[in-house]
C-alpha positions in Angstrom: 0.2 -0.1 -0.3 1.2 3.6 -1.2 1.2 6.2 1.8 -0.8 8.8 0.4 0.5 12.4 -1.0 -0.7 15.4 1.1 -2.1 18.1 -1.3 0.7 20.9 -0.9 2.9 18.1 -1.4 1.2 17.5 -4.8 1.0 21.4 -5.8 4.8 21.7 -4.8 6.0 19.4 -7.2 3.5 20.2 -9.9 4.1 24.5 -10.4 8.2 24.7 -11.6 10.6 25.0 -8.3 12.4 28.5 -8.8 15.6 30.5 -7.8 15.6 31.8 -3.9 17.4 35.3 -4.3 17.2 38.3 -1.7 13.9 37.0 -1.2 12.8 36.6 -3.8 11.5 33.6 -5.8 13.1 33.8 -9.3 13.7 31.7 -12.8 17.2 31.0 -13.8 18.7 33.9 -15.8 18.8 31.4 -19.0 15.2 30.6 -18.3 16.1 26.7 -18.1 14.5 24.4 -16.3 16.2 20.5 -15.0 13.5 17.5 -14.0 14.2 15.7 -10.7 13.3 12.3 -11.5 11.9 10.3 -8.4 14.5 6.9 -7.9 11.8 4.4 -7.3 10.4 4.7 -11.0 12.2 7.3 -13.3 9.9 9.1 -13.6 10.3 12.8 -13.8 8.8 14.4 -9.9 9.4 17.9 -10.7 11.2 20.7 -12.8 13.5 22.7 -10.8 15.5 26.0 -12.8 18.6 25.6 -13.7 20.9 28.4 -12.1 24.5 28.8 -13.4 27.5 31.4 -12.5 24.8 34.1 -13.8 23.0 32.9 -10.8 25.1 32.6 -8.6 26.8 36.2 -9.1 23.1 37.7 -8.3 22.7 36.1 -5.1 26.9 36.3 -4.3 25.5 40.0 -4.7 22.6 40.1 -2.9 24.1 38.1 0.2 27.1 40.5 -0.1 24.4 43.4 -0.1 22.9 41.7 3.0 25.9 41.3 5.4 27.8 44.9 4.1 24.4 46.5 4.8 21.4 45.0 5.9 20.3 44.1 9.2 21.4 41.1 9.7 24.5 42.5 11.4 22.4 44.7 13.3 20.1 42.3 15.4 20.8 41.6 19.0 21.9 37.8 19.3 19.1 37.4 21.2 17.1 37.9 18.5 19.2 36.2 15.9 18.7 33.4 17.8 15.2 33.5 18.5 14.6 33.8 14.2 16.7 30.5 14.1 14.7 28.7 16.7 11.6 29.6 14.9 13.6 28.3 11.9 13.5 24.9 14.0 9.8 25.2 14.7 8.6 25.7 11.0 10.2 22.1 10.0 8.2 20.4 13.0 5.0 22.1 11.9 5.8 21.2 8.4 7.2 17.7 9.1 4.8 15.8 7.3 5.0 17.7 4.1 8.8 17.3 4.3 9.2 14.1 4.9 7.2 13.0 1.7 9.4 15.0 -0.9 12.7 13.6 0.9 10.7 10.3 0.1 9.8 11.1 -3.1 12.8 13.1 -4.1 15.8 11.0 -2.4 14.2 7.3 -2.5 14.0 6.7 1.7 11.2 5.1 3.1 9.0 7.9 4.1 8.9 6.9 8.1 12.8 7.0 8.4 12.5 10.3 7.3 9.5 11.9 9.1 11.2 9.7 12.0 15.1 10.4 11.6 15.4 13.6 9.3 13.2 15.7 9.8 13.2 16.1 13.7 17.2 16.1 13.6 17.5 19.0 10.9 14.9 21.3 13.6 17.3 20.1 16.7 19.9 21.2 14.3 18.4 24.8 14.3 17.3 24.8 17.6 20.9 23.7 19.0 22.2 26.7 17.4 20.0 29.2 18.1 21.8 28.5 21.3 24.3 29.8 20.5 24.2 32.4 19.0 24.6 34.4 22.3 27.6 32.6 23.4 29.4 34.0 20.6 32.8 35.1 22.7 36.2 36.3 22.7 38.2 36.3 25.3 40.5 39.3 27.6 44.5 38.8 27.5 47.1 40.4 29.9 49.8 40.9 27.7 53.5 41.4 28.2 55.5 42.8 25.8 59.5 42.5 26.5 60.8 45.3 24.2 58.6 47.9 25.8 59.0 48.1 29.7 56.7 49.5 31.8 54.0 49.8 29.4 50.4 49.0 30.3 47.9 46.9 27.8 44.4 46.6 27.4 44.3 43.2 24.8 40.9 41.5 23.9 39.8 39.4 21.1 36.4 39.5 19.3 35.0 36.7 17.6 32.7 37.5 14.5 31.4 36.3 11.6 33.5 35.5 8.1 30.7 36.6 5.5 29.4 35.4 3.2 29.7 31.9 2.7 28.6 29.2 0.4 27.6 26.2 1.0 27.4 22.6 -1.2 25.8 20.0 0.3 25.0 16.6 -1.3 21.6 14.4 -2.2 22.0 12.0 1.0 20.6 13.9 3.5 19.5 16.7 1.5 17.1 18.0 5.0 19.6 17.6 7.3 23.0 18.5 5.2 21.0 21.7 4.9 20.6 21.7 8.7 24.4 20.6 9.1 25.0 24.0 7.3 22.7 26.3 7.5 22.2 26.5 11.2 26.1 27.2 12.7 26.3 30.1 9.8 23.1 31.9 10.9 24.1 31.4 14.6 27.8 33.2 14.3 25.9 36.1 12.2 26.8 35.0 8.3 24.7 35.1 5.2 24.4 31.8 2.9 24.8 31.0 -0.8 23.5 27.1 -0.5 23.8 25.1 -3.6 21.4 21.4 -3.3 22.6 18.8 -5.0 20.8 18.7 -8.5 19.4 14.9 -7.2 17.7 16.3 -4.6 17.2 20.1 -4.5 13.6 19.8 -3.6 13.3 19.9 0.3 16.0 22.8 0.3 14.0 24.3 -1.6 11.0 24.0 0.7 13.2 25.0 3.3 13.9 28.2 2.3 10.1 29.4 2.3 10.4 28.5 5.5 13.4 30.5 6.7 11.5 33.8 5.4 8.7 33.3 6.9 10.7 32.6 9.7 11.4 36.4 9.8 15.5 35.6 8.1 15.7 39.0 6.0 16.4 39.4 2.3 19.7 38.1 1.2 20.9 36.6 4.1 20.2 33.0 2.8 19.7 32.5 -1.1 19.4 28.9 -2.3 20.6 28.5 -6.0 19.5 24.7 -7.8 22.1 23.8 -10.8 24.0 21.6 -11.1 27.9 20.8 -10.2 29.9 22.0 -12.5 28.3 24.9 -13.2 26.6 26.7 -10.4 28.6 24.8 -8.0 31.9 25.7 -9.8 30.9 29.0 -9.7 29.9 29.2 -5.9 32.9 28.0 -4.8 35.1 30.2 -7.3 33.0 33.7 -7.4 36.0 36.3 -5.1 33.4 37.5 -3.0 32.5 34.3 -1.0 34.8 34.7 1.8 34.2 30.8 2.8 33.2 27.6 1.0 31.9 24.5 2.8 31.6 21.7 1.5 29.7 18.1 1.7 30.4 15.2 -0.9 32.7 13.0 -2.5 36.7 13.2 -1.5 37.1 13.7 -5.7 34.9 16.5 -6.0 36.8 18.4 -2.4 39.9 18.3 -4.5 38.1 20.2 -7.2 36.4 23.0 -5.0 40.3 23.4 -2.9 41.2 24.1 -6.5 38.4 26.8 -7.5 38.3 28.1 -3.6 42.3 29.2 -4.7 41.8 32.4 -6.3 41.3 34.5 -3.4 41.7 32.0 -1.0 38.4 31.1 1.1 38.2 29.5 3.1 37.4 26.0 3.3 36.2 23.3 5.3 35.2 19.9 3.5 33.4 16.9 5.0 34.0 14.1 2.9 34.1 10.2 1.9 35.1 7.2 4.3 35.5 3.4 4.1 34.5 3.3 7.6 36.0 -0.5 10.1 32.9 -2.1 11.9 35.1 -4.1 14.1 33.0 -7.0 16.0 35.4 -8.8 18.9 34.8 -11.9 20.0 32.9 -11.8 23.3 31.0 -8.9 21.8 26.9 -9.7 22.8 24.8 -10.9 20.0 23.5 -7.0 19.4 26.5 -6.7 17.3 25.3 -8.5 13.8 21.8 -6.2 13.8 24.3 -3.2 14.7 26.8 -4.4 11.9 23.6 -5.1 9.4 22.7 -1.4 10.1 25.9 0.5 10.2 26.2 -0.9 6.4 22.5 -0.9 5.2 21.0 2.0 6.9 19.9 5.0 4.2 20.8 2.3 1.5 24.6 2.6 2.1 24.2 6.2 1.4 26.7 7.3 4.0 29.1 9.1 4.2 30.3 7.1 8.0 28.7 4.0 6.7 30.6 0.8 8.1 31.3 -0.8 4.5 34.6 -2.6 6.2 33.3 -5.2 8.4 35.9 -6.7 10.6 35.2 -10.3 12.6 37.2 -11.7 15.0 37.8 -15.2 13.8 35.9 -17.1 16.7 32.9 -15.2 15.4 32.9 -14.4 11.9 30.9 -17.2 10.5 27.8 -16.4 13.0 28.2 -12.7 12.3 28.8 -12.6 8.4 25.8 -14.8 8.1 24.0 -13.2 10.7 24.3 -9.8 9.0 23.5 -11.6 6.1 20.1 -13.1 7.1 18.8 -9.3 8.0 19.8 -8.4 4.2 18.0 -10.9 2.7 15.0 -9.8 5.0 15.5 -6.3 4.4 11.9 -5.6 2.0 13.2 -2.9 -1.1 10.4 -0.8 -2.5 9.7 2.9 -2.9 10.0 5.0 0.0 6.1 5.6 -0.1 5.0 2.5 -0.3 4.2 1.1 3.3 6.0 -1.1 4.4 9.0 -0.5 2.9 12.6 -0.7 4.9 14.7 0.1 2.4 14.4 2.4 -1.1 16.0 3.3 -4.2 19.5 4.7 -4.5 19.2 7.7 -5.9 20.0 7.9 -9.2 20.3 6.1 -12.2 24.1 7.2 -11.7 24.2 6.2 -8.8 22.7 2.5 -10.0 25.4 2.5 -13.0 28.1 2.9 -10.1 27.2 0.5 -7.1 26.5 -2.2 -10.2 30.3 -1.5 -11.5 31.7 -1.4 -7.8 30.1 -5.0 -7.7 30.9 -6.2 -10.5 34.7 -5.2 -10.3 34.4 -6.9 -6.5 33.1 -10.2 -7.8 35.6 -10.2 -11.1 38.2 -10.4 -8.9 38.0 -13.5 -7.0 35.2 -11.8 -4.3 32.2 -14.2 -2.8 28.3 -12.4 -2.2 27.3 -14.3 0.3 23.8 -12.6 -0.2 22.9 -10.2 -2.6 25.3 -8.9 -5.1 23.6 -7.4 -8.0 20.3 -5.1 -9.1 17.3 -5.6 -7.8 14.0 -5.6 -10.8 14.1 -3.3 -13.1 12.2 -0.2 -12.3 13.9 2.5 -10.2 17.2 1.9 -9.5 17.4 -0.4 -6.6 20.2 -2.6 -5.6 20.4 -5.7 -3.4 21.8 -5.9 0.4 25.1 -7.0 -0.1 27.7 -9.0 2.1 31.4 -9.8 0.4 34.2 -12.0 2.0 37.1 -13.7 0.6 38.4 -10.1 0.0 41.7 -9.2 0.1 43.2 -5.3 0.9 44.1 -4.2 -2.7 40.5 -5.0 -4.1 38.5 -2.0 -5.3 35.1 -2.9 -3.3 37.6 -2.9 -0.1 39.6 0.2 -0.5 37.1 2.8 -2.0 33.9 4.1 -1.0 31.3 2.4 -2.7 28.1 4.7 -1.7 25.7 1.6 -1.5 24.4 -1.2 0.1 27.6 -3.3 0.0 29.7 -4.1 3.0 33.1 -6.3 2.1 33.9 -8.5 5.6 36.9 -9.9 6.9 38.1 -12.6 9.9 41.3 -10.9 12.5 43.0 -12.4 14.8 44.4 -9.9 17.5 43.7 -6.1 19.1 47.1 -5.2 17.0 46.4 -6.4 13.9 42.9 -4.8 13.6 44.5 -1.8 14.1 46.2 -1.8 11.5 43.7 -3.5 9.1 41.4 -0.7 10.1 43.9 2.5 9.8 44.9 0.6 6.2 42.9 3.8 4.1 43.2 7.0 2.8 39.7 7.8 4.7 39.2 8.5 8.8 35.6 9.7 9.3 34.2 6.6 11.2 34.5 4.1 13.3 32.4 1.0 15.2 34.1 -1.0 18.4 31.7 -4.0 19.4 32.8 -5.8 22.8 32.5 -6.0 26.1 35.7 -5.4 27.4 35.3 -1.2 27.7 39.7 -1.0 28.3 40.1 -3.0 25.3 37.0 -0.7 23.8 39.2 2.4 24.4 42.4 1.1 24.4 41.4 0.0 20.4 39.8 3.7 19.9 42.9 5.7 20.9 44.7 3.8 17.9 42.1 4.4 14.9 42.7 8.1 13.2 39.4 9.0 12.8 37.0 11.1 13.1 33.7 9.4 15.3 34.1 5.9 17.5 30.9 4.2 18.0 31.4 1.3 20.8 28.4 -0.9 21.1 26.5 1.3 19.2 26.7 2.7 15.4 25.4 5.7 13.7 24.4 7.6 16.5 24.6 11.4 15.8 23.6 14.8 18.2 23.5 18.5 17.2 26.1 18.7 20.0 28.4 16.1 19.0 31.2 17.2 16.3 31.5 15.6 13.3 34.4 15.1 10.4 37.4 13.0 9.8 41.1 12.8 9.8 42.9 12.2 6.4 41.3 12.4 3.2 37.6 12.3 4.9 37.8 16.3 5.9 39.1 19.5 6.8 37.2 20.8 10.1 33.7 19.5 11.9 30.2 19.8 11.6 27.9 20.4 14.5 29.2 20.8 18.2 31.0 23.7 20.1 33.5 22.7 16.9 31.8 24.2 14.1 31.3 27.7 15.5 35.2 27.9 14.3 34.6 27.4 10.5 32.4 30.0 10.4 33.5 32.9 12.8 37.1 35.3 12.2 39.0 35.8 15.5 40.3 39.7 16.1 43.2 40.6 18.6 42.7 44.1 20.0 45.4 46.3 21.8 45.0 49.5 23.5 48.2 51.5 25.4 46.5 52.3 28.5 
């Protein structure tokens, strides 16, 4: 049975969606639109304005004017915080509509979007609203050896960076917009947001809610379009002071190159190939935990536990347990009642993931379960467990970004620490054991930004999130993210 689509969602998808620039809904300068498909069917879901470099320039100029001359910078921190809190409230008020749009555009099951994506997005705005009144500097008692007897008053100010370009991915469209927008606004910045071309709809709807919350014109601008045109223009724009990107490591490198022109600040939340480690003494819950680590959100998670390491004594049991869960997962459209795993986001992603499956099997891996496309309509892939892999295989080394886990046995703590770190990535890791000392000892050895012990995929607005090595620069969420969006100014007065 298919979940009934709300009338408001039908109306939203029926009308071509425009760009949001300087508080106004406008068509792309070129007049072009593009189709965003329903990944469950491949059919067009909605038409969206195709912004390009000219539209990015319009948006950046609007943002610059809003930052330099608009009312946003004159609001008190408390006033700014109340507006940001209101955005969170409006997200909750429109939860059903947003969850349906997310399910239709991204493919994820509607109940998952309603239970996780929407409340987490609202919570991010609520959490960051509190920080608006807590952006503080310090007083510093300085000593100047070459000026004996001089007395100074020195202090620091923490100020907004300015115009921020934000480019977000398609796996958690609304949540990633919240992760980016909330701290930027809390610290007093202005934003040009470029959502992923595969999933633009909830970002466009969020712009409506942001305007309704009372955010002044030009403070938040949303330009839909393609990465090669709109995204590249935003990253390179000389009047953008900072760019924040979440996506693949490959594109992250291109962002860095584009940002070099004016040496704008850059933060990057990139790919992962996270180890999920199950010791012999792990509780039975580790089996379900290992399955959740890879199959949640169809494996389209940068932090997915895609490398499963199981101590030798439990290897067969855990692998078969994960495989059994994989076989039981019900695939279907996100808006269909009972669906546990929806389609991948696009035909391109389907071809990418099935290409990795073909590569792994050709290299000698064994599919305990899955290993192929599911059906011939939509972008579905079978939940897959691969064994008999070697460390040099592409399926082991590269990020697949699909419901595919590679499983391998290990013997000792020292062996698994080396294997876990044998990757260019360092985003996350899971550890399953009832020996808490062993868990903490291994957590110290693993070079990754997030370590989960006897759990996985636990996120909270107060927890910093980001990666080591090629998994990125900087941290999202928590107190740490404030550093991404502020400059520190030192002021010294001779008394």
